[in-house]
N, C-alpha and C positions, 0 to 999 in steps of 0.2 A: 525571193522576198517580194512582197507587195507593199505599197504605201497606201494610206487611207487618209481622208480628210477628217480632221477633228470636228465633230458636230457642234462644239461649243465655242470655237474660235477660228482664226484664219491660218491654222497651221496644218502641215502635212506630216503624218506620223509614220515612223517605220513599222512595218508589219511584223518585225521580229519580236515586238512586245507581246504579240498574240500567242506566243508559244508557252511552254511550261517546262518544269524541270525540278530537280531536288532543292533549288534555292528559291522557288516561287512560292511565296506565302500571301500573294495578292495585296501586300501592304506598301509596295513601292511604286510599281507601274500601273497605270490604267491600261486596259486592253480595248477600250472603246473610244477614249479621248487622248489628248496629248499628255494629260497628267491627272492625278486623282482630284486635285482642287477643281479643275475644269469639269471633270465628271460629276462632282458634287455641286456644281454651279455655285461656287463660293464667291464668285466675282473677282477672283484673282487666280494667278497661276503659281506653280511651285517655285519657291525661292531656290530650290536645289535644281540646278540646270540639268543634272544627270537624271533627274526624275521626270524630265519633260523631253523625251526623245523625239523631237520634232523639228521641222524647218518651216519658217514663214512661207506661206503660199506664194508670195510675190517674188521670192528668190529661188523657187523650185522649178526646174525645167525637166522635160523628157524629150528624147529624140529616138526615132525608130532606126534600128541598124539592119542592114542587109543580112540575111541568113540567120537572124536572131529572133527567137520567139517572143522575147520581152524587150522593151525599150531600155536604153541607158538613161540614167537620171543624173542631173548635175545641179550645182548651185551656181547662180549667176549674180555677179555684182556689176551693175551698169551705172557709171557715174552720170550725174546730171550735166556734166561738162559737154558742150556741143562739139561736133566734129569727129573725125576718125581718131581713135585712140589706140595706144599699144595694148596688146591683149596677152594675158598670162594664162597658160594652162597650169593649174595648181594641182599637184599630185600629193595625196595624203600618205600617211604611214599605215602599217599593218593593223593597228588597233581599230581603225575605222571599219575594217572588214566585219568585226564583231559589233561595233557600236557606231553605226553610220551617222548618228546625230552629232558625233564629235567633229565631223567635217564642218558642220555649221558653226560650231564654236570657233574652230580655226579661222574660217573666213571672216566671221563676225569680228573677232579680235584683231585680225590683220587690218581690216578696213577701219575699225574704230581707232586703232592706235598708230596707223601709218597714214598721214594725210596725203602723201604722194600717191599711194595706192587708192585711197578713198576718192580722190578728186580727178586722177589722171590715168587710171588703168581700168580696163575691163578684166574681170577675173572669172574664169570658167573652171569650176572645180567638180570633176566627175566622181561618182561613187563607185569604188571597187569593193562593194560590201557583199555580204551573203546574198546570193540570188541575182546579183547584178551581172550582166553579160561581159563586162570588161575585166572582171576579176579572174586571174589564173589561179585556180584552186590547187593547193598542194596535194601531192600523192602520199606524203609521209608525215607532214607536220600537223599537230593537233593543238587545239586550244579549248578552254572552257568558254561557253557563251554566257550571256547575262543570267541565265537560269541554272547554270552549273552543268549543262550537258557538254560532253566532249564532242567537238565537231572538227571537221577538216578545216585547216587554216588556209591562208592565202600565201602564194609565192610572189606574185607580181601583178602588174597590169598587163593585159594583152595589148601589145604595141599597135597592131593594126586596128583593133577596135577602139582603142583610146584615141588614135589619130582621126578615125572616122567621126567619133563623137565630137572631138574638138573642131574639126573642119565644119561639120554640120551646125554646130552651135555658133560658129563664126559667121557662116553663111546666113543663118537666121537673123543676124544683127545687121546685115547689109552694109551700108556705108559707114556704120559706126566703128568698124574694125579697120585699123591700119595694117594691111597685110604685109607690109615691109617690117613690122615690129611685132611679130609673134615670138613668144618666148615660153620656156617651161621652167617652173620652179617647183621643186618637190623635196620632201624630207623623208629620211629613212627608206622604207620601201619605195616611196615616191621619188627619192633622190636616185636610187638605183634605176628606176624606170625612166627618169629624165635622161640618164646616160644611154640606156637601151634604146629609147625612142630616137635619140640623135643618130644612132647608127643607121637607121632606116629613113629618117625624115629630116635630118639636120640641115640639109640644103634649103629647106623651106622655113627655117627658123632664123631669127636674128641671134638668139642667145639661149643658153641653159644655165640655171643656177641650182645645182644639186646640193642638198644638205645631207650629210651623214649617210651617204650611199655611193658606191662605186659601180662601174659597169660590170654586169654579170657575164657578158659575152656568151650567153646561153644559146642564142640562135646564130652564132657565127660559125660558119663551116670552115674549119682549119684546113680541110683537104681541098678546098676550092682555090685554085691559083689566082682567080680574079677577085676573091672576097675582100682582100685588103684594099685593092684599088677602089672597089665599090664603096667601102666604108670611108676611105679617105676622101672620096668625092663628096660624101655627105658632110664630113667634118671639116673640109678644107677651109671654109671661111667662118665657121661657127664660133661665136664668142662664148667662152666657157669660164665661169667663175665658181669654183667649188668651195663650200664651207664644211669643215669637218672638225670634230673634237680631236685635239692633238693626241690624246691617249686612246681614242677610239680607232685604233689602227686598222681594223678590218674594213673600215668604210672609205678608205682612200688608197689609191694604188700609185706609187711613185713611177712604176714601170709604165703605166698608161700615159702619164704626163710626159715623161721623157721620150717615149715612143712617138707621141703625137708631135712634140716639139721637133724631134729629128725629121719627121716626115714633112713638117712645115718649113724645114730648112732654118730652124732656130737653134741657138746655142742650147745644148741640153742642160747646162748649168744655169739655173734661174737666178734672177736678181732677188734678193731677200730684204725684207723690211719689217719693222715692228711697229705696232700701233696699240694704243690703249683706248678703250671705249667705255660706255656707260656701265654701271654696276661692276666696275673693276674687271671687265672682260678684256683679255689681251689676245692679240692676233699676230701671228707671223705669216706674212704673205710672201709667196714664192711666185714670181712672174716670169713667164717665158714670152716676152713681148707683151703687147696690150690685149691680146685676144685669148690668152691662156693663163689662168692663175689658180693657185691652190692656197686657200686661207685656213690655217690651222689655229684653232681657238682654245683658249684656256680660261677657266673661271666661270663657265656656264653652269647651269643647274646640275647637269651631269655631262660627262664627255660626249655622250651620244645626243642628248637633247639640246642642241646648240642653236636651233633655228629661230626660236622666239626672240633671242637676243638681237638677231639681225632684223627680223620682221617688225619688231616693235620699237626699234631705236633708229629711225631713219636719220635723225639729226646727227647721230654718231657714225653710223655705217654708210649711209647714203647709197645703199645697194640698189634701191628702186629708182633713185635719181639717175644712177649710172645706167640702169637697165632701160630707162626711158630714152636714152641717147643711142641705144643700139639699133642698128638697121641691118636687115639682111642685104648682103652683097649680091647683086644681080649679075649674072654672067653676060 
């Protein structure tokens, strides 16, 4: 996939709109501009955000990756607040693979509706979309694209390439990044990837906050007698707070939490507490000490799509206020 500049405004447009297919009637997307209104020079842009598959140029970044023919692209939110700031690697869900513009909507809404993120966090949000090097393409899963073509879907983020992308994006920001407060927040596929990434790079992070996704353990070698020790070294001090729909049972693993609690010499029976939040969302929190917790949610839009309730209600959940206090423990 390529991106191109809209000749009528300051946006970068996904090249995926340049395709065609059985649903393409040339009445919804522009293939030369960010939207049909901009193409017709009507002095305004589409009020339908999905008809404008683009990202503002000022928030769009690229970084070259070793051994990759194409660069990785990402969205950057950099607050005006001076000094070194905590920095989040924001990992999206699978839908963004087909519709990369949806990542901009996610970040835009997070920043607009969460003042703690807007004013006090750097957000780096890479694209694992069609044609992007950090996407691990599925060998058996299929989906329809925006024009009705059946295409290979995505399985995950490539952990090594996503870490390289994040590291290079941070390095490009110099002293604006507080390297002791790097964290990962991701939902659905991105939640799974937050877990997977922590197995390899958890010792370099302060915390992970996965939503609706559990560890895949796909690259874990169960025959390697040293593998468990290697993973535990990465997870030893990592703060973990997972949010999942209580009824979305395939997205959280009690076994993973109790295993990690035992390895951290914690009681495998967690403390349990109930809380009520905005929009009648209820949470049962299970805590194995202060560094490991599982929050099961009820009352969200769907059991799976629970993340916006937390992202957009900081006064109620205080998730990013907590994340701001998390520091990586240095050996």
